[in-house]
LUMRO-255630 format. One record per residue (C-alpha): residue number from 1; z, x, y. Coordinates in Angstrom, 2 decimals. Example, Ala and Ser with C-alpha at 12.3 -4.5 7.8 and 13.67 -1.06 7.14 Angstrom:
BEGIN
GUZA 1 7.80 12.30 -4.50
GUZA 2 7.14 13.67 -1.06
This chain:
BEGIN
GUZA 1 77.72 88.15 135.11
GUZA 2 76.75 91.67 136.16
GUZA 3 75.78 92.64 139.71
GUZA 4 74.11 95.95 140.56
GUZA 5 73.99 97.06 144.20
GUZA 6 70.62 98.79 144.37
GUZA 7 70.83 99.46 148.13
GUZA 8 73.64 98.98 150.64
GUZA 9 72.41 99.91 154.13
GUZA 10 70.95 98.02 157.05
GUZA 11 67.30 98.33 158.08
GUZA 12 67.37 102.00 159.10
GUZA 13 69.16 103.30 156.00
GUZA 14 71.96 105.85 156.10
GUZA 15 71.29 108.50 157.18
GUZA 16 68.85 106.67 159.40
GUZA 17 65.19 107.53 158.98
GUZA 18 64.63 109.38 162.27
GUZA 19 68.20 109.84 163.51
GUZA 20 70.01 113.09 164.25
GUZA 21 73.36 111.66 165.37
GUZA 22 76.58 113.22 164.08
GUZA 23 77.11 110.37 161.62
GUZA 24 73.70 110.85 160.01
GUZA 25 74.12 114.62 159.95
GUZA 26 77.38 114.16 158.05
GUZA 27 75.75 111.78 155.57
GUZA 28 72.96 114.26 154.83
GUZA 29 75.45 117.08 154.39
GUZA 30 77.88 115.15 152.17
GUZA 31 75.34 113.18 150.10
GUZA 32 76.59 111.14 147.13
GUZA 33 77.85 107.67 148.02
GUZA 34 77.07 108.35 151.68
GUZA 35 73.34 108.02 151.02
GUZA 36 72.44 104.36 151.44
GUZA 37 69.04 102.71 151.06
GUZA 38 68.09 99.23 152.26
GUZA 39 70.17 96.39 150.82
GUZA 40 69.23 94.76 147.52
GUZA 41 71.17 93.40 144.53
GUZA 42 70.20 92.57 140.95
GUZA 43 72.18 89.93 139.03
GUZA 44 72.09 90.49 135.28
GUZA 45 68.51 91.60 134.63
GUZA 46 66.59 88.59 135.88
GUZA 47 67.68 87.55 139.40
GUZA 48 66.83 89.83 142.34
GUZA 49 68.16 89.35 145.86
GUZA 50 65.88 90.53 148.66
GUZA 51 62.79 92.73 148.52
GUZA 52 62.90 95.80 150.80
GUZA 53 60.29 98.54 150.72
GUZA 54 62.86 100.59 148.77
GUZA 55 62.49 98.35 145.71
GUZA 56 60.33 100.79 143.73
GUZA 57 62.81 103.61 144.38
GUZA 58 65.69 101.30 143.40
GUZA 59 64.07 100.44 140.08
GUZA 60 63.51 104.11 139.25
GUZA 61 67.01 105.20 140.27
GUZA 62 68.73 102.44 138.31
GUZA 63 66.41 102.18 135.30
GUZA 64 65.50 98.59 136.19
GUZA 65 62.88 96.88 134.03
GUZA 66 61.12 94.96 136.76
GUZA 67 58.95 92.92 134.42
GUZA 68 62.08 91.13 133.15
GUZA 69 62.94 89.72 136.59
GUZA 70 62.22 85.99 136.71
GUZA 71 63.70 84.97 140.07
GUZA 72 63.73 86.45 143.56
GUZA 73 65.73 85.17 146.54
GUZA 74 64.73 86.38 150.02
GUZA 75 67.22 85.68 152.78
GUZA 76 64.90 86.12 155.78
GUZA 77 61.69 87.78 156.90
GUZA 78 62.96 91.06 158.41
GUZA 79 61.13 93.88 156.65
GUZA 80 64.28 95.42 155.13
GUZA 81 64.70 92.15 153.19
GUZA 82 61.11 90.99 152.82
GUZA 83 58.34 93.46 151.98
GUZA 84 55.83 91.13 150.28
GUZA 85 53.14 93.77 149.67
GUZA 86 54.90 94.77 146.45
GUZA 87 54.36 91.28 145.07
GUZA 88 50.64 92.06 144.92
GUZA 89 51.40 94.54 142.14
GUZA 90 52.62 91.91 139.70
GUZA 91 49.52 91.60 137.54
GUZA 92 45.81 92.48 137.48
GUZA 93 45.46 96.19 136.67
GUZA 94 48.92 96.97 138.06
GUZA 95 51.17 95.30 135.46
GUZA 96 50.68 94.52 131.77
GUZA 97 52.78 92.94 129.01
GUZA 98 55.36 91.48 131.37
GUZA 99 58.24 89.73 129.63
GUZA 100 58.66 87.28 132.52
GUZA 101 55.21 85.74 132.89
GUZA 102 55.91 84.31 136.35
GUZA 103 58.14 85.41 139.21
GUZA 104 59.64 82.44 141.05
GUZA 105 60.33 83.41 144.67
GUZA 106 62.56 81.34 146.97
GUZA 107 62.80 82.43 150.58
GUZA 108 63.64 81.32 154.09
GUZA 109 60.91 79.60 156.05
GUZA 110 59.98 82.90 157.69
GUZA 111 59.89 84.80 154.41
GUZA 112 57.87 82.03 152.75
GUZA 113 55.36 82.10 155.61
GUZA 114 54.92 85.88 155.25
GUZA 115 54.27 85.54 151.52
GUZA 116 52.04 82.46 151.82
GUZA 117 49.39 84.17 153.96
GUZA 118 48.60 86.54 151.07
GUZA 119 49.54 84.30 148.14
GUZA 120 46.03 84.52 146.67
GUZA 121 46.56 88.26 146.23
GUZA 122 49.86 87.86 144.37
GUZA 123 49.23 87.21 140.69
GUZA 124 51.92 85.60 138.55
GUZA 125 54.03 84.75 141.61
GUZA 126 55.09 81.26 142.67
GUZA 127 56.56 81.08 146.17
GUZA 128 58.82 78.35 147.52
GUZA 129 60.63 77.70 150.78
GUZA 130 64.35 77.06 150.45
GUZA 131 66.10 75.24 153.27
GUZA 132 69.76 75.36 154.33
GUZA 133 72.03 73.34 152.04
GUZA 134 69.22 72.91 149.50
GUZA 135 70.19 73.53 145.86
GUZA 136 67.76 74.69 143.18
GUZA 137 68.15 75.45 139.48
GUZA 138 66.74 78.78 138.33
GUZA 139 67.23 79.08 134.61
GUZA 140 70.94 79.68 134.02
GUZA 141 71.66 79.81 137.77
GUZA 142 72.30 77.12 140.35
GUZA 143 71.55 78.43 143.83
GUZA 144 72.51 76.85 147.15
GUZA 145 71.21 78.23 150.45
GUZA 146 73.48 78.30 153.51
GUZA 147 72.28 78.75 157.11
GUZA 148 72.86 82.14 158.72
GUZA 149 73.17 82.92 162.44
GUZA 150 70.77 85.79 161.86
GUZA 151 67.16 85.75 163.13
GUZA 152 66.97 82.38 164.93
GUZA 153 63.84 80.41 164.10
GUZA 154 63.36 82.04 160.70
GUZA 155 65.53 79.70 158.65
GUZA 156 67.57 82.73 157.61
GUZA 157 70.01 81.96 154.84
GUZA 158 72.52 83.36 152.39
GUZA 159 73.21 82.28 148.87
GUZA 160 75.84 80.68 146.68
GUZA 161 74.94 81.55 143.10
GUZA 162 76.59 79.76 140.19
GUZA 163 76.09 80.82 136.58
GUZA 164 78.87 81.77 134.21
GUZA 165 80.57 83.02 137.40
GUZA 166 80.35 81.95 141.04
GUZA 167 79.21 84.44 143.68
GUZA 168 78.61 84.16 147.42
GUZA 169 76.13 86.82 148.57
GUZA 170 76.24 86.74 152.37
GUZA 171 74.34 89.37 154.34
GUZA 172 72.69 89.34 157.75
GUZA 173 74.74 86.23 158.37
GUZA 174 76.91 86.43 161.42
GUZA 175 80.14 84.44 161.27
GUZA 176 79.74 81.39 159.05
GUZA 177 78.84 78.06 160.61
GUZA 178 81.49 75.34 160.41
GUZA 179 79.16 73.34 158.17
GUZA 180 79.31 76.13 155.58
GUZA 181 83.11 76.11 155.46
GUZA 182 82.99 72.31 155.20
GUZA 183 80.51 72.40 152.29
GUZA 184 82.56 74.94 150.35
GUZA 185 85.71 72.89 150.84
GUZA 186 84.10 69.53 150.08
GUZA 187 82.59 70.86 146.84
GUZA 188 85.81 72.63 145.84
GUZA 189 83.97 75.94 145.40
GUZA 190 86.16 78.77 144.07
GUZA 191 84.53 82.19 144.17
GUZA 192 84.75 84.85 141.51
GUZA 193 83.15 87.26 143.97
GUZA 194 82.09 87.40 147.61
GUZA 195 79.87 90.06 149.18
GUZA 196 79.97 90.13 152.99
GUZA 197 77.87 91.50 155.85
GUZA 198 79.61 94.54 157.40
GUZA 199 76.68 95.83 159.44
GUZA 200 78.76 96.59 162.54
GUZA 201 81.71 98.17 160.69
GUZA 202 84.21 98.44 163.60
GUZA 203 81.77 98.00 166.49
GUZA 204 82.89 94.73 168.16
GUZA 205 80.61 91.72 167.85
GUZA 206 81.65 88.17 168.65
GUZA 207 81.45 85.32 166.19
GUZA 208 78.24 84.04 167.78
GUZA 209 76.48 87.30 166.89
GUZA 210 73.87 87.81 164.19
GUZA 211 75.87 90.32 162.14
GUZA 212 79.51 90.93 161.26
GUZA 213 81.97 93.79 161.13
GUZA 214 85.45 94.14 159.68
GUZA 215 87.11 91.95 162.33
GUZA 216 84.70 89.06 161.68
GUZA 217 85.01 89.49 157.92
GUZA 218 88.77 89.27 158.17
GUZA 219 88.45 85.96 160.02
GUZA 220 85.95 84.60 157.46
GUZA 221 88.22 85.56 154.56
GUZA 222 91.21 83.94 156.26
GUZA 223 89.27 80.66 156.60
GUZA 224 87.99 80.80 153.02
GUZA 225 91.46 81.51 151.68
GUZA 226 92.91 78.59 153.64
GUZA 227 90.45 76.15 152.04
GUZA 228 90.91 77.61 148.53
GUZA 229 87.43 79.12 148.17
GUZA 230 88.84 82.66 148.01
GUZA 231 92.03 83.46 146.13
GUZA 232 93.87 86.43 144.68
GUZA 233 91.40 86.73 141.81
GUZA 234 88.27 86.82 143.99
GUZA 235 86.48 90.17 144.06
GUZA 236 85.80 90.90 147.74
GUZA 237 83.15 93.48 148.67
GUZA 238 81.74 94.62 152.01
GUZA 239 78.11 95.71 152.18
GUZA 240 75.02 96.20 154.43
GUZA 241 76.08 98.98 156.83
GUZA 242 74.36 100.30 159.95
GUZA 243 74.51 104.02 160.70
GUZA 244 75.86 103.15 164.17
GUZA 245 79.19 102.18 162.59
GUZA 246 79.61 105.57 160.85
GUZA 247 79.66 104.21 157.28
GUZA 248 80.82 107.36 155.50
GUZA 249 82.16 106.12 152.20
GUZA 250 85.67 107.53 152.46
GUZA 251 86.13 106.04 155.92
GUZA 252 84.85 102.64 154.80
GUZA 253 87.07 102.65 151.73
GUZA 254 90.20 103.27 153.76
GUZA 255 89.26 100.63 156.33
GUZA 256 88.26 97.98 153.79
GUZA 257 91.52 98.42 151.89
GUZA 258 93.34 97.15 154.96
GUZA 259 91.80 93.69 154.42
GUZA 260 91.80 93.77 150.62
GUZA 261 88.12 94.55 150.10
GUZA 262 86.12 97.04 148.07
GUZA 263 83.12 98.95 149.47
GUZA 264 79.66 98.83 147.93
GUZA 265 77.54 101.91 147.36
GUZA 266 74.05 102.43 145.97
GUZA 267 74.11 102.05 142.20
GUZA 268 77.50 100.31 142.08
GUZA 269 77.90 97.75 139.31
GUZA 270 80.34 94.86 139.21
GUZA 271 81.06 93.11 135.92
GUZA 272 82.65 89.71 136.40
């Protein structure tokens, strides 16, 4: 299984779109891995996670053949994860000779509702609502949605993805609900990789909050290790950074190493 991090920032990007703080000034000056677009991941060449407005840029920067993508998971309806207008470009005069005839989209209730209102304008797209603890089969993948503390009322979720490897992609989550830990333990899930929400970096946020930072991640990893879901072979990556936390890559790398994690960056690939 191959994962490509197409974007790794929170909603405002890094440097943030209209910001002139010292952190964003440093990012513009240093460039490279400090430039972060809105979060999105591609698994192999056919499963896309989230649909920000940066998707077109991501495909160009990473030489992604978008017509090969068969499945799309959308965690919630915030615009940096759900920009449904681009789905209107999948057919008619906009797209020809696609290798994946239909794009199957599974999203939270909020994301599904945003897509449904314009479904008639989205050719070759089938949209579905996925509910917490629901499991669906998408070709070679088995996907289970878990409830996130993020965006109450939206049905926001994060995803356990099982193919030839097992990955937990968990962003805009907040600290995991007890029911999630219980499910992972009861089903004896062992992760090859986990990708965790680090929006706050080192800005404190309690475990009832709608995002996480390093302190929350450390507590999640401790729980997952105790139940056997994470072990010494699990690849652990932090992702989805807000500019408010000063996510300069060298600073993040040093901080993440303290809890045994790697740091994502735009264009990063992970081969499991």
